[in-house]
N, C-alpha and C positions, 0 to 999 in steps of 0.2 A: 690208352687206345686211340688210334688215329682215326679221325672222321674223314672219310673219302667222299662224302656226299657232295660237297661244293665242287671238288675237282671233277667228279662224275658229271654233274650238271653242266659245268662250264665246257667240258669236252663234248658232251652230247649236243649242246647248243652250237658249238663251233662246227661239229660234224654236219648237223642239219643245215645250217646256213651256208656252209661251203657247197653242199649238194644243191641247195637252191641257186647259188651262183652258177654252178656248172650247168644247170638245166635252163637257165634263162635264155630266151631266144634273142637273136640279134634284132628282131622286130620290136622288142620291148624298148620303151623310151630310154634314152641315154641316162636320164636322171634316175630312173629305177635301177638300172644296172650299176651305176655309181653308188647308190644308196646301199644296195646289197653287198657290194664289194667293201664299202666302208664298214658295214656291219661285220663282215668276215674278219677284217683287221681288228676291230674292237674286241670281237670274241676271241681272236688269237691272243691278243694282249692279256685279256682276263685269264684265259686258260693257261697261258705260259706262266704268268705270275703266280697263279694258284698252284700249278704243278711243281714249280721249283721250291715253293714254300712247304708243300706237303712232303716233297722229297727230302728236304732238310730235316723235317720232323721224323721222317722214317729213318734217316741215317742216325739221328740222335737216339730215338726211342727203340727202334727195332735192331739196329746194328751196334748200338752202344758207343757212338762216336760223338762225345759231348763237345769236342773242339771244332765242330763244323762251322765254317765261315758263314757270314750273313750276306752272301752275294751269289748270284746264280752260277756263274762260270765255275768257281771252285767247287760248288755243290755238285755240279754235273761231272767234274773231273773225279771227285771222290766216289760218286756213284759208279762211274766207269771202272775205277780201281777195285770196286767191290762187286763187279760183274752184274750190275743192274741194267746196263744199257746194251740191248742186243745189237743196236746199229753202230755202236762206237761213239766216242765223245765228239768227233768232228761235226756230226749232224747237229748235236746239241749246242755246240759253240756257234754254228751257223744260225740256229734258231735264236740264240741270245743276241747275235748281231742284228738279226731281222727285227727283234723286239725293240732294241735300242733305236734302230733306224725308223721304225714306224712312229716313234714318239717325237722325232725331231725333223722329219722330212715333210715339207708342205708342198713339194712339187708332185708328189704321187709316185715317183720312180721307185722308191724303197717299198712303198705299199704294194706296188705291182710285183716286185721281187719277192716280198713276203707271201703274197697270194700263190706264187709259183711253188713255194715251199710247203703249202698246206697239205697236199696229199701225203708227203713223207712225214710232216710234223704230226698229223693226225694218227697215222699208223704207228709212229714211234711213241707218241703220247699214250695211245691205247695199250701198247705193249708194256710201257713202264707202269701205267695204272694197274694192269693185270698182275704184274710182278709184285708191286707193293701191296695191293689189296687182296691178292690171291683169289680174285674173282674173274670169271670169264666176262668179256665185254659182250653186251647184247645189243 
C-alpha cells in the first residue's frame, strides 16, 4: 500500500505558501517578499521530488509496471501513456525543467520562471494526487 501522506503534506505546504506569496502586499519589505518566494521554490522542489517518487511507486505497485525507470521525465511519460495525467505530458516536462533550473540558477531568473508555473503545477499535482490516492483534495 502506498503512503500518500508525505505527498499530501508537501503539496498542502506548497499551496499555502504560494497563497501567502500571492497575497503579500508591495508595501512589505523586499526581504520578506524574497524570503516567501524562496520558500515557495523550496516547497516546489520538495513537492515535485516527492510526487514523482510516489508516482513511480504507483506505476509499479498499482499498475504492475516493474521496469519503471528511476528518473522523473520517463516516469511522467509512462504516466501519460497510462492516462494518469489530465493535462498532458508537456506540462510535466516543463515542471521537470523548472525543478532542474531552480537547483542550478543563482541569478533568480529560473526561480521567477518556476513561480510563474506554480498555479498550473499545483492544479496538476492535485489532480494527479487525487487520481493516485482516489481521495478528493480538501
